[in-house]
N, C-alpha and C positions, 0 to 999 in steps of 0.2 A: 337393835342398835347398829348404826352404820358409822364408820369412821372415814371421813373424807380422805382419799388417797394422798392428796397434796399435804394435808395435815399430818398424815402418818409418816410421809417421807421427811417432813421438817422435824417431827418429833424424834424419829429414829436416828437420822443422820446429821441434823443440825443442832437441835436443842439438847441433844445428849453430849455435845462437845463440852469439855470441862477445863481446857487449857489451850493457850495459843503461844506459838513461837514465831516471832518476826525475824526474817533473815534478809538484811539489806545492808550493803556496804556504806550507804549514806546515812544510816541511823546510828546515833550514839548508844552504846550499851549502858547498863546501870553503872558499871565501873567508870565509864567515860563521864557520866553525869556528875560524878563526885570530884572530877578534876577541874582545873581552872577554866575560865570562860573561853580562853583561846582554843582549848581543845574542843569544847562543845561547838564553838563557832565554825570549826573546820568541817562539820558534817552538814552537807547541803540540804538534807531532808530532815533536819532536827524537828522542825515544826510538824511535819507529817508524822514523825515518830511519836511525838507527844500526843497528837490528835488520835492516832490509832490506839496507842496504849491506854489513854484515858477512856476512850469510848468502849474498848473491850472490857476494861475493868468496871466502869461505872454504869454503862448502859446494858452490857451483856453479862456482867458478873463473872467474867472469865479472867483468871490470873494470866499474866502475859510476860514473856521473856523476850529478850532481843539479842541477836548475834549479828556481827557485821564483818566477820572475816571467816574464810574457809580455805584451808590448804588441801591440795590434792591428796586423797587417801586418808583424810582425817576421820577415822572411823568413830572416834570418841564423840565428835560433834554430831555425826549422823545418829549415833545411839541416843544422844540427848534429844535430838529432834523426834525420834521415834516415840519417845515417852510423852509427847504432846499430842493432843487429839487433832488440833488444827495447826498446820504450818503455812504461813504466808511468806512467800519467797519472791524476792526481786529476780528478774530473769538475767540481769547483767550484774555480776557481783564483783567486778573490778572497777574502781573509780575511773570515770572518763573513758571506759572501754566498752565495746559492743561484744566482747568475748562472752560466750554463754557456757563455756566448758565446766565451770564450777557448779552452776545450777543444774546442768545436765547430769553431772556425777551424783549430786545429792538426790535428784529425782530417781535416777537408776537404782541407787542403793536403797532408797525407800521402797521402790517397787519390788526389788528382789528380796525384800524382807518378808518373813512370814507374818509380821504384824500388819494390821490395817491402818493406814494413815490417810487423812483427808488433807489435801494440799490445794492452796490457791496460788497460782503463779500470777503475781500482781505486776503488771508491766505497762510501759508506754509503747512498746514495740507493736508491730502489726500482729494481730492475734492469729491469723492463719499461718503466718511464717513461724511463729512460736509453736503452733500446733504441730506442724510438720517436723520441726526440729526435735521436739520432745518425742513425738510418735516414733520417729526413725530410731532414736536411741533407746527406746523401750523395747525394740526388737533387734537385739544383737544377733539373734539366730538368722536374720536375713542379710548378714554381711556378705560381701561379694567373694572375698578370697577363699573361704572354706568351700563355697559352692563350686568355684572353679577347680579347686583341688580334687573334688569328688566327681567331676564331670570332665574328664580329660579331653574327649573328642570336641565337645562344645567350647572348651577353653582354648583349644588350638584355633578355632574359628575366630574367637573374640580377640586373640592376640594379633590377628592380622587385619582387623578392621580399623577404619578411621572413625572414632566415636563422634566427631563433629558432623558426619554425614547423616546421623540419625535425627529424626524429628523430635522436637521437644515433647517429653512425656506429659500427658494430661494429668491435672491434679487428681481427678476422680480415679484414674487408673492407679496412681501411687497410693491414694487413700485406701482403696479396696485391697490392694496388695498388702499394705501394712496391717490391715485388720484381718484378712482372711487368706493370705497367701495367693499363689498364682491361680489356684482353682476358684478363688473368690472374686477374681477380676471378671467383670462383665464380658460375656462372650464377644460382643462387638468390639469393645475396647481392646481385648486381648488379640483379636484378629488383626486390628490395625497395627499392633506392635509386631506381630508375626509377619505381616506384609512388609514392614520396614526391615525386618531381619532378612527376608528373601531378597529385597533390593540391595542389601549389603552383603551379598554372597553367601547367605545362609543355607540355600537349597542344597540338600545332599551332604551337608557338613555336620549333621547331627540331629538331635531331637529339637524341632522348632519350638515346642513349648518350653523346653529348658533354656533355649536361646532367648526367648522372650523374657524368661525370668532373669537371665543374666543382665539384659537391658534394664529391667526394673531395679535390680539390685545395684547396678552401676549408677543409676539415676539418683538414688538416695545416699550413695556412699559419701558424697561430699558434705553431707550434713552431720557426719560423725566427727566430733573433736578428736584430734590426734592424741590428746592426753588420755583418751579412753581406750586406746589400742590394747594396752596390757590387760586392763580389766576385762575387755571383750574376749581376749584370747583365753583368759582363765575361766570364762563362764562355764558353769556346770549345769545350769538349769535347763538349757535347750529351748525348744519352741515355747513361745508365750501366747496366751490369748490376749488380744487387744480389742477393746471397744472404744468408740469415740465418735464425736461429730464436730463439725466446724461449718462456718458459712456466714454469709451476710445476714444480719438481723436474727441470729440464733446463738445459743450458748456454745462456747468452745470447751470441750472436755475430753478427757482420756481416762480409761480405767484399765489397769494391768496388774495382775497379781495382787500385791498388798497395797495398792495405791489408787485413790480416786483423785484426779487432778482437774481442777477448774482453772481455766485461763481467763483472767478478768482484766479489763482495761482500768488503768489508774484514773482517778477522778479527783478534782479539787472541791467537790461538794462538801458542805459543812458536815453532813452526816456521811462521812466517807466509809466508816465501818458498816453502816446500813446498806450502802451501795455494794460493798464488797460481799457482805453476807447474802444480799439479794442475788448477786451474780452466782455465788456458790449454790444457792437454793435452786435457781433456774437451771443450772447445769445438772444438778442431781435429779430434777424432775425430767429433764431431757434424757438422762440415762435410763429412766423408767425402771428402777429396780422392781423385780417381780415380787409377788406376795411372799414367796419362799425366802427371798433375800431380806425382805423387811422383817419377817418373823425371826430368822436366824440372827440378824443384827440386834433385834430387840431382846432376844434371849441373852446375847453377849452383853448388852447394856445392863440387863438385870443382874447378871453375874458380877459385873464390875461394881455395881452399886451396893450389892448385898454384903453386909459384914459377916460373912459365913464363919470366919475363925473366932469371932468374939460374940456371936449371937447366942444367948443362953438357950434358945429354942433349937439350936442346931448342934453345937459341939462344945460350947465353952463353960457350961455349968459344971459344978464339981462332980455330980453323979455320972454325967456322960464322960467327963475327962477320965475319971478313975475306971469306969467300965470299959472304955475303949482302950485305955492303956493296959488293963488286965487282959483284954482280948489280944493285944499286940504281944504281950509277954508270953501268953499261952502259945501263940503262933511261933514265937522265937524258939520255944522249947520243942514244939511239935515238929517244926520244919527243919530246925538246925541251920537255917539259912536266913540271915537278916533281910536280904533282898526279897525273898518270897514272902516273908512275914509282912514287910512294908507294903508289898504289892496287894496282899489280901486285905489289909486295912484300907488301903486307898480305894480298892473296889467297893468296899462297904460305904465309905464316905461319899464317893462320886455317885453311887446309886441313890443315896439319901438326897443329895443335891438335885439329881435328875428328877426324882419324884416331887421334890418341892417346887421345881419350875413347872412341870407338866400339870401339877395340881393347883397352881396359882390362879384363882378365879379372875383376877384383874387382867392377867396376861391372856387368858383364854378369851375374855370378853373383848379385849383390844384386838386380838388376832382375828376373831370372828367378825368384828366390825369392819376391819380392813378388807377381809375376804369378801364380805357382802358388797362393799362398795366397788371392789375390783370386778366382781361377777356382774354387777349391774351395768358397769361401764362397758364391759366387753360384749354383753348381750348375746346376740346370735352367734358370735364367734365361738361360744362355748357349747353350742347345741347342734353342731353339724353331725352327720352320721359317722364321721371319722373321729374316734375317741382320742387318738394321738394328736390329731390336728387341734382338737379342743385343748389338750394339755399344753401344746406348744403356744397357743394363744395366751393361756394363763401364765406361762413362763416368759412371755414376751420374746419368744424365739421365732424369727421369721425365715431362717435359712432351712433348706431341705434337710430332713433327718432320716436316717435309716431305721425303719420300724423295729427290725430284729435287734439292731444294736441298742436301741433305747430299752426294749423289754428285757434283753439279757442283762443290761446294766442294772435295771430295776430289781430283777431277781437276785443279782449278786448283792446289791445294797441291802435288800430285805433279809437275806439269809446268811450272809457272811460279812466279815469285817477284816480290816487290816490287822495282821498279827502284831502284837506289841507287848507280849508277856516275857517274863524271864525264863520260863520253862514251857515245854509243850504240855498240852492238856487235852481233855476229851474234846473232839471236834476239830483238832488241828489238822489241816490238810498240808501234806508235804510231798515232795517230788524228788526224783532223780532223773534228770533229762525229761522224757515224755512219759514216765511212769508216775502214777499218783496213788497216794494212800490217805486214809483218814483215821486218826487215832480213835479207837473205840473203848479203850480201857478207862474205867471210872477215874475221875480226876483225883479222888482221894488215894488211889493206888499209884499216882505219879508224883507224889510229893517228895521232897528231898529229905524228909525226916528218917531217922534210923528206925527200921522195923523193930517191932517188939520181939522178945525172946521166943514167943510161941510161933512167930513167923520165921522159922529157922532157915528155910531155903532162901527167902527174900533177904533176910539179914546177911546171909553168907555172900549174896551178890552185891550188897550195898557198896558204893552208890549207884551201881547199875540197876535199872528197873526193867522188868519184863513187861511187855505191853502187846496188846492185840491191835492191829490196824487193818482196816477194810481196804482191799484193793479197789481203786476207782478206774473206770474205763472212760476215756475221752470220747465223747459222741458229738455229732453235729448239733449246732445250736438249735436249728429248726426242729429237729427231732425232740430235743429236750424241752423246748418251749411248748410243744403240743401237749405235754403232760406235766407242766411246771407245777401244778397244784397238788400232785399226787405223792410228793415226797420221795421221788425216785432219783432225783438228781441234785448235785451240789453245783451252785452257780458262783463263780468268783472271777476276779480280774487279776491276771498275772502280767505285771508290767502294763502294756497297753492292750493285751489280748484278753478278750472275754472268753472264759472257759465254761463248758458244761460237762460235768463228770457224773457218770452213772454210778450209783451206789450199789446196784444189784448186778450180779452176773447174769447177762441176758440169756444164757443157756439154762440157768436153773431158777431164775427170779428170786435169788437169795444172795445175801452179802458173801463176798469171797474174803475170808479172814486170813491174815498172815501174822506170824509172831516175829517180834523184834526185841532186842535188848538195847534200851536207850542208855548211852554212856552218861554218867553224872546226872542221872534222873532226868535226862532230856534238857539239860542246861543249854540255853540258846546263846549263840554268839552272833554279833552283828558285823557284816562285812560291807560297809557302805549302805547300799540300798537293800541288801538281802539279809534275811535271818536264817541261820544255819544251826543244825545240831548233828551229833554223831550217834550212830547206832550200828548194831550187828543184826543182820537178818538171818532167819532160819530158812534154808532152802532144801528141797528134796534132792538127795544124791541117788546113786544107783541102788544102794542097799540100805541107806539110813539117812536121816536128816543131817544136814551139815551146816555149820556156822560160816557166814561170810567173813571177809575182812571188815575192819571198821570203816564205815562209809559215811561221808558227810552228805546230809540231805538238806534241801532248800525248803523252807516253810513258805507256802504260797497263800495261805488264808486261814481264817478261823471261823467255824460255823457258830 
């Protein structure tokens, strides 16, 4: 079986849409429609609103809502938009104005959301201009002011130049900078900017590459609405990945974090929704989601469609309900901690759902068909002597990749996961500075339940838990990768750094075990991005073992 790639993209990203939200200041809302004719006649695009609404409902069977006003910082409205699968937004949301700040804020807040939204910017404006306006504001990490603050020497040069003396930046330079940063700008294009910097007194005044970046950042600064200044300053996300394309006779689209944005020209065709959806589909096909992206999106679609909570075959019949609630109550008694009990139950439920998806024959058949079509279309690109080059072709990645970085990430993905439990457990990797350990005590001995009377010593320590942890040694990634399949190393990612940690003491070829006493049975506290727990370690003193002070340790991963 082979599933055509285009058909797969349409099924996964278009036909799976279940609701639409229209945002246009010229459209009457449902509430407006129930007012007198004078109110309705005041909306210049009322006929288009009726046409779009009717076509979405009757031809595409999608429930449709309409909003025609947005105030800066209206988080409630943005939250309503997030709950719709497709958002169709007019680019200028003030009557009779070309101000785009409201639509820019909506798009930024949608993109910054962890939820995925499909958006069509439906406009009469020049599509390329809209593309650059939106792209610039999806990259607040490329603002000028913070860069100047962190590069004092180059900033002094910039303060003394006349910006009108610089050549106009080429669109392609700006586009590449928005998508890939300064290192992603074509070498020739970047050289042209650097030569311009030199002509304007840049020689010997600092790092020429940084100066070129200042010029690029300054070039896009004017596209940022002033109303976004405060939101930009509060940004905590940092660098974004941005994809996108624009140009004559091709789709205009952008993809950043939780948003796919197609920019489509308004039309007066009778089948206006058909043209709009065609524009969206063409943009999605130009995006070229990889096989992996299609598969993950299809799994998400399956989860959204499956009535897990009420499906008798899953959890809703009386026998399963009573049995699982009995399991929960037993856990409450054993653990003495409602959070741990709920966590254990959730683990069982999620594992059942996972098996259900991976064992779904229709899902497997669909995914296999898409993969077959993708492999056939890529042909010789998947059969070169370079295996990672073949993998990059399958992933639709065309920029250079560091082989060691890719393989180290793969090992981390396959062997460890991000820690997200309420307590430490077997296989938890933790650190203090650049020292690392892995919990080796069985999970059943790290629970929060009160030990039985026969466990007198452990009961006397409760809620402190004695545990054994293996000391891990940080080793070079290349060294670890050479024996990655031998179980000698733990691979994980700490922040942005890929780590390889040796499980065995290189001098003895055996694990180096240490004893700790975990406070409150290793209860974990979250401090923003980090997970921490407290423990006392046992150290060798001059004549006898000695307990340390209570130390807070950072959890860096879970095997």
